[in-house]
N, C-alpha and C positions, 0 to 999 in steps of 0.2 A: 423741494427746497423752497422756502419762503423768503420774502424780502421785507425788511422793516419799512413801515410806512414812511419814515423819514428819508430813507436812502434806497428804497426799493427800485426807484427809477433812476437810471444813470443818464443824465442830461447830455445831449450831443448838440454842439453848435455847428450848424452847417448852413451857410448863407447861400451857397451855390444852388441855383434852381435848375435842375435838368429834368425835363418831363419824361416820365416813364410811359412808354407806349401802351403797356397793359393797363395801367391806371387811367390813362386818357381814354382808352376804349370803353372802360366801365362807365365813366362819366357820360360819354357820348351815347352809349347804349341806353342808359337810364332816361336821357332826354328824348330818345326816339320812342322808347316803349311807353312812356308815360307823359305825353305832351300836355295832358290836361292839368298836370301839376303846375306848369308855367302859368296857365290861366288863373288858377287859384291864387298864385303868388301875386299876379298883376292886380287882382281885385283887392288884395290886402296891402298893396304897396303904399297907398295913401295913409293908411292907419300907421304903418311902420315909420313913415317920414315924420309924423307928428310926435311919436314916442318910440324911437328906435331901440332904446334900452329894454323895452318890454316886448320886443318883437318875438312872437311865438307862432309856430306853424305846426299843423297836423299834416304830416306827409302821407299822401294816399298811394303813391307809387311804390315800386319794389325797392327794398333796402339794398344798400351797397353790397352787403354780404350775400344776399340772395343772388344778385347778378354775378358776382365773382365766382361763387360756388357753381352756378349753372354753366358759366363759360368754361371753367376748368374741367368740369365733368364732361362737357361736350368735347373738349380737347383730348381728354383721356380716352373717350370712345372712338374718336377719329384720329388715330396716331399718325396718319399720313398728312394731316394738316386740315385747317378750316379756313373759310373766308369770312369776311365781315357779314356777307349776306346770309351765310349758314347760321352764324351765331345770332344775328338779329332775328332771324325767322324763328329759331328755337326759343329764344328769350321771349319773344312776343307771344308765341303760341303757349308756352308754359305759363306766363303770367296771366294771360286772359282766360285760359282754361281754369286756372286756380281761383280766379276772382269773379268770373261771370256768374250771374245769379241763377241761371238754369242750365241744365245739361240736356243732351239730346234725349235722354231718358228721364222722365219726370220723377222727382223724388216723391215718396209717399207723403200725402197731405199731413199726416200725423207728425212727421219729421219737421216739416215747415212750421207747424204750429208750436212745437216745442223749441225750435231754434230761436224764436223771438225772445225767449227768456233764458237761453243757454249762455251763461257767462263763465263757465268753468274752464280752466286752462287744461289743455291736453297733457296727458302723462308722457313721460320720456319715451317709452317704448311703443307708443300707440301707432297702429297701422290702420289704414282705411280699408273698407270693403272693396272699393274700386281697385286699390293696389293689389289686393289678393287675387282678383280676377286678372289683372294685368300681368302679374308675375307668376300666377299659378303656383304660389308658394306661401307658406306661413310658418315661421319659426316658433318653437315652443315658448320662447321668451317674449314674443310679441303680445301686445295688449290690444284688445278690441273695446272701444268705448261705444257701446251700442244701445239701441232702443228696440224694445220688443214690439214688432209690428203686429204679430199674432202668435198665439200658442194653441196648437191643435194636436189631437191624436191622429196618428196615421191610420187611414181606413183599414179596419180588420185587424188592428193590433192594439196593444196597450202602450205604445211608444209615443212619447210627446216630442213634437218638433216645434222649435221656436224659429220664426222668421225675424231676422234682425236687420236693422238699417243703422246708419250713422249720420252725423250732421255734415259730413264732408263728401258723401258719396251719392251717386244716383242709383247704384245697384243695391240689392238686398241679398242676404245669404241665409241659408237654413242651418240650424244647429240641432243635432240630436241631443236632447236634454239628458243629463246624467240623472240616474234614478234617485240620488240623494235629494234632489230638488222637486220631485214629483208632488210632494205634499203642498208645495207653494203654488201649484197651478191647478190641482185637482178640485179644490173647493171653489164655489162661485165667486167668492170675494178674495181668492188667493192673491197674494201680493205680487206674484210674478205673472203679470198679465199685460195686455196691450197698453202701450204708453210708458211702461216702466223702463228706466235707464239701468243698465247693468255694465259691469266691468268684467272682462273675461280674459284669461290667459291659459297657457298650457294646452292649446288646441292642436289637433292634427287635422290637416286638410285632406279630404277625400276628393281627388280630382275627377274630372269627367271621364278620364281614360280608365279609371279604376271601377267601372261598372255603373256609373250614375250619369244621367243626362246633363246635370249641372254640378259644379263643385259644392260640397257640403262640409260642414264642420262636425267632426266626431265628438262624442261626449267628453267633457272635461269636468273634473271635480272643483276646478278653481274659478268660481263665479262669485262675484260680490254684487249685492243689490244696493243701488243708490237711493237714498232718502233725502227729502227736502223738508226741513223743519218749518218752512213757511207754508207748506201744504197741510191743510187741516187733517186730512186722512193720515198722512205720514206722521204728523205730530202726535196724533192719538195712538198710532201704532208704537211709536218710540216710548211714550209714557206707559202704555198698557203692557207691551210685550218685552221691551228691552230694559226698562228701568225698575223692574220688579225686584232686582237684587243689587247689592253693592259689594265691593271687594271685601268689606269687613264682614259681610254675612256669609261668605263662602267658607265651607268647612270640608276639609279633605275626607274626614270620616263619613260625613253625610253623603258626599259624592260617591264614595265607595259603597254606600248602602242604597244607592239608587236615586238620590236627589239630583236634579238637573238645574242649571242656572241660566239666567239671561242677564247680560251685563252691558253697560254703556259707559264709554270712557273716551278721553281725548288721547290721541297719539302724540306722545312727547318726543320720541326719537325712534329711528329705524336704523339698525346697524348690526354688525356681527357681534357674537357673544364676547364679553371681555375675558371670560375663562375658556380655555380650550379643553376639548375632550381628551382624556388621557388614553383611552383604549378604543377610540373610533375616529374614522376620518370623515364622518358624515358632515355635510354642510348644514349650518344652522344660521338662522337670523333671529334677532331679538327685537321685538316691538315693545317699547316701554309705554305703559298706559297709566293715566291718572284719572280716577273717577271724580264725581261731583263733590265727594268729601275730602278730596286731596290725597286719597290713599293710592299708593303706587303698586303695580303688579306687572309682571312680564308675560308677554304672549310669545311663545316660541314656535318657530317654523323649522321643520326638519327636512333634510334631503331635497326631493323634488318640490316640496311645499314652499321652498324659499322664493319661488317666482311669484307667490301671492303678494310678497312685499312690493312688487312692481305696481300693484293696484292701490297702494296706500300712499299718503303724503302726511308729513308732519303738520300737526294742527287740526287735522280732520277728526271727526268723532267716529268711533268704531263701535258697532253693536255686535255682540257675540251671543248667539243663541245656541245653547247646549255645548259650550266648550268642554274639552277634556281637561280634567284637573289632575296634575301629576306632582308627586313629591320631588324635591330637589334631588334626592338620591336617585329616583327613577329617571329624572331628566339629565343626570350627570352634570348638575350645575352647582355653583357655589353662591352663597348669599345669605342674607338674614331672613328672607321669606321662607315660610314653611312649604310653599308649593308655587307652581306657576301654571299658566293657561297654555293649552295646546290646541291645534287644529285637528279635532277628532273626526271620526267617520260620520258623525251625525251633526257636526257643527255647521251653522249657517252664519255668514258674515254680512253686515250691513254697514254702509259708510255714508256719513253726511260730510261732503267735501268742504274743506276750509276755504277753497279758492273760488267759491261762488261770488264773493265780493272782490272785485278787482278795481284798482284805481289807476289813474294816469298821473304822471309827473312830468314837469318841464325840466329838460336837461340842457344846460348851457353848453354852447359849442366852444371848442378850443379856438385859439387864434388861427391856427393852421387851417382848420375847417372853414372858418368864416372867410379867410383870404383865398383859400385854394379851390373852393367849389365854384364851378361855373354855373351850376344849376340854381343854387340858392343864395350864394354870396352876393350876387349882384343886386339883390333887393334887400339886403341888410337883415337877414334872419339871424337872431342871436340865440334862440332857444327852440327845441324840438320836443313835442309831446310824445312820451313813451309809456307803455303799460308797466305797472308794478304789481306783483302778486301779493298774496296774503302774508308771505314770509318777508316781504319788504324788498325783494330783489327786482331791479330794473331790467327789463328784457330789451336788449339791443338788436334782436333778430331783424327788425324792420327799420333800423337806423339808416337814414338816407346817405350818410357819409361814411367814408373809411374811418374805422376806429384806430387811433394811434396808441402807442404804448402808454403815453402820458394820460390817456383817457381811461385806463384801467383803474377801477375804484372798488371799494367794498360793496358787497351785495349787488353784483351785476351778473347777468347771464346773457347767452347769445352773442358773445364777443367774437369778432373776427379780426385776426392780425395778419399783416403782410410784411415780411421782413426777411432778414438774413440770419442764418444760424451761426452763432459765435462760440457755442460750446454745447456739449451733450454727453451725458453719461448714464449708465444703468445704476439705479439705487439698490444696492445689495441688502439694505436693511428694511426695505419696504415690504408690505404684505401684497403679494401678487407681483405682476410684471409692471414696473414703474420706471420711467426714464425722466430725468430732469433735463430740460432743454432751455438754453438761453437764446432768446430771439431779440434782434435789434432792428429798429427802423430809424427814420430821420429825427425822431424826437427823444429816443432813449433806448434802454435795454431792460429786459425783465426775464426772470426765470419762470418757466411753466412746468407743471408735472403732468406727464402723459401716462394714463392708466390704460393698459391693454388687457383684453379678455384672457388671452392665453400666452401669446408671445409677440415679439416685435413684428409688425405687419406692414411697415411703410417702405420696405425696400431699402436701397442704399441712400444714406443721408450723411453728408459730410459738412465740415466747416466751410463757410462761405456760400453754401447753397441757399437760394431764395425760396421761401416756402409761404404757403397760404394755409392758415389754421382757423377753423371755425368751430363753434360750439363750446367756446371757452367760458368758464365762470370764475368769478373773483370773490373772495371773502377774506375777512380779517380773522386771524387765529387769536387764541387767548394770549399769545406772546406778542401781539400787536404786529404780526407779519402779514403782508398782503400775499395771499396764496392764489395762484392762477392754475386752474385745473382743467384737464381735457380727458374725457372718458370715451374710449373707442365705441362703447355700447350705446352712446347717446345718438339718437336718430339725426340730430343736427350736426354731429361731429364730422368734420372733414379735415384731412391733412394731405396736401398735395405739394410735392417737391417740383417747383417749376423749372429748376435747373436741370432736371433729368427728364422733363416731359418732351417726348419726341415731336409732338405737334407744334411746339414753339419754333422749331427750326424752319418749318415750312409754312407758317402762318404769318404772312407779312403784316396783317392787320394788328398783330399783337407784339411785334418787335421791330426794331430797326437795326440794320447791320452797321456796326461800328468798326473803326480801325483799331489796331493794337495800341497805337499811341493814345487814342481817346479813352479806352478802357483803363489804361494805366493811370489816368488822372481821375477816374470815377470814384467818388466818395460815397454816393448814396447807394443803398441796396437796389440792384437792378439785374435784369437778365442780360448778360454780355454775350452777344452773338457776333461772330466775326467770320469773314471769308478769308481763308488762309491756305497756304500750301505747306507741305512738309519739307522743311529745309534740311533737317538732319535728325535721324533717330540716334540717340546717344549710343555710340559704339563702345563706350567704357563698360556699360552694363549689358550691351546687346539687347535682346528681347527677353525679359525675365517672365517666367511663369511662376505663380505662387498659388497656394491653396486659399480659398475664401469660403466664408459661410454663406450659403445660398439664401438664407433668410434675410440677412442684413447687408450682404455685399462687401463686408469688411474682411481683411486678411486674417488668416488663422496661423498661429505659431505653435511650435512644438514646445511642450512644457519642460522645464528643467527638472533634474532629479530632486526628490525621489519619485516624481511623477513622469519621468522621462518616457517618451513614446506616446503619451496622450496629446491630443490636440486641443487648443484653447482659443476661443473667440473672446477677446478682451472687451469688445463692444457689447455683446449680449451677456457676457460673463457666464458662458456655458463651456463645458468640457466634453470632448468626444474621445472615444477610444482610437486606436491607431488607424483603423480603416475609415472612420468618420461617417460612413453611411451616405445616404442621399443628400444630406445637408452640407457635405463638404465637396466643393467643386474646384476645378482648376481654372485660373484666370490669368490675364496678362497684367504686368506692372511695368510700364515703359516711360522713358523720358524722351521728349521730342522738342526740337527747335522749330517754331512756327514762324512764317514770314507772310506779310500781306503785300498788297500791290504798291504800298508806299515803301517797301523794303524794310519796314520796321520788323524787328525780330523779338520773339518772346519765348522763354523756356517754360515748358509745361509738362505735366505728367498726367497719366490716365490709366484706368483699369476697367475691368468689366466690359459692358456692351460698347462703350465708346472706343476702347482699345481694339476690340474685335472689328468694329466698323472701320477704323483707320487702317489696321493691318489686313483687313479683308480675308481673314482666316480665323477659325476657332482655335482656342488653346490646344485642344486635343489633336487637331489636324496639324498644328505647327510642331507639336512634340513628336509626331510621327515622321516628320521630315528628316532626311539625313543631316548630320551635324554641319557639313559644308553648306548645304542649302539654307540651314538656319542662319549661318553667319552672313550669307550673301543676301538674305531676304530683305533686310531694311533698305538696301541701296535700290531695290526695284520700285520702291514706293516714293522716293524723293521727287519733289516737284508736282505731286498730285494735289489737286485742290479740294478743299472741304469747307463745309459750313459747320462751325463748331460753337457750342455753348461753353463759356469759360466762367469758372467760379474762383474767387480770390479767398484763399483760406488764411491769409496772413502768414504763411510759411509754417503753420502748425498742423499737425495731424491729430486725430482723436486719441492716439496713444501718447500725445503730448511730446512727440519727438519732432525735431525741426526737419522739414522736408527740404530738398535741394531747391525747390521753387515754390512760390505761393500760389501758382496758377494750376488749376485742375481742369482738364477737358471732361465735362460731365455728359456731353452728347456730341455725336459727330455724324455728318451726312456727306457722302461723296458727291461732288458736283462736276 
């Protein structure tokens, strides 16, 4: 769902200032991790005083989103709780390891020399060689942006081995070269030699446990060679080898008679085919190309080949050596062209990236950021310098402040938002698994579209839950709507439900315990944690058990005729047969009256893990009790004390039914 530029942001007037302990800790952590930033600001203070309206800073410390993501990932890893010392130690170690100039193992000198002129932005699925060693794992969709350190024949064989390094790692790794690329290294002046940058995907990792002393990469067909038009040797290669033919000179008949072509064109778009295959379910990607004469032609990737699209970017120049030429009928495509290009068994690909030239832009701070930041607001910073790529998108990944909803604008990436969920639903008309989420903070509310790889993977999420979302991008559609997008496959994408995070209950550095009367007056999005006792479990409904969907945690209902007997999850919009399988589990649904030390009372409901923690029994164990014991069970729990996280749903559920109470217990811990 998109929002019109004019009314996409719903303004919220909230003059009450209540400090959020989580946000306060992030500001504190940044000041501790990067104290040198304060020194930079002090040196520039005199300049700013003379002309405060032009105050600009280049922030060298960690971004707000980097700190928030790291803190929450640590909390996820340590469910029993964290201390300020643990978090600060982890943040400091992570930041300085990421930014220190040298590692314990020295990088190859060649990498350091190339790094001085390396200005290309990393691709979305890029992983580092160091991370491969650390995780001992590499997915097929991962991208390696590597440099050839050396290319040698294994002694006594005709097998070529490439030793690869990258700009971010101290380690190198060996790759068994696929035989389709042997001709590029066999000649003395072969283009695939020491110092050449390459993009690789579709690799399998052979670990040390599988018969080799060190991890190595098995051969992959999906390798792209990077060229630089500013390098004389590459420029000659492009003119002599890749520009010998144009799209207009390509003939399907000549190709079928043995003619091969070399083509050079700009990537205009990358996306799925507009027409669907009628008799096949094969995945396909369409790369729209435009050559120097302005002639357009499509380059099609089939099946497993679609991962090659991860190595490309719009605006880059693509060189195709010996592409396969197929008729539209052969490719099961529709269009006015007689033929299209395909990635054949003898095809070699070359790319001149469009992102070699990157610029920085000054971004004006919002009034909230100027007034609210203890780090930079005191010295009058009004603008921050951020990078902008060749497509014109401003990257907020290293933005020093929290980005508010009113800061969302066209052509931005790396956005992080912290707010409360006010609505969410599955989009049945979207291609793939897409949910629309409405998130609200103190400045406004906005819709975002969440794209998942295969299914909903975020666990239980309800109205009133406080979430942190990173890796968002914003763009304006043709209809002048601001579209905010989140893709699960993006390496920077994070989605954490703070309301259901166990560590928050036991991490005093990230929360403060409030009374029930205080949270009833709370207007700003916040994690509400209270110390309460069970005053009464609603006897009208006793203790209910219901079926729920294990993937999303929401209740499952039985469908009405003519589909009677089937089970349906309205949240995920999926239907199960009567037994449901492993995705259907039994859960509690209970109403409780809570009381605190001030004797204030509050009526709340809960389900899932929080209900089991309060009842101190699993749903299956409870159902096995005799009926009399089930009726008496609630009275045995009254006056027991718990630390609970409470979310305010406003009295609505995701099925748009009114609940008996607006308060949900999202997490509970017996104390």
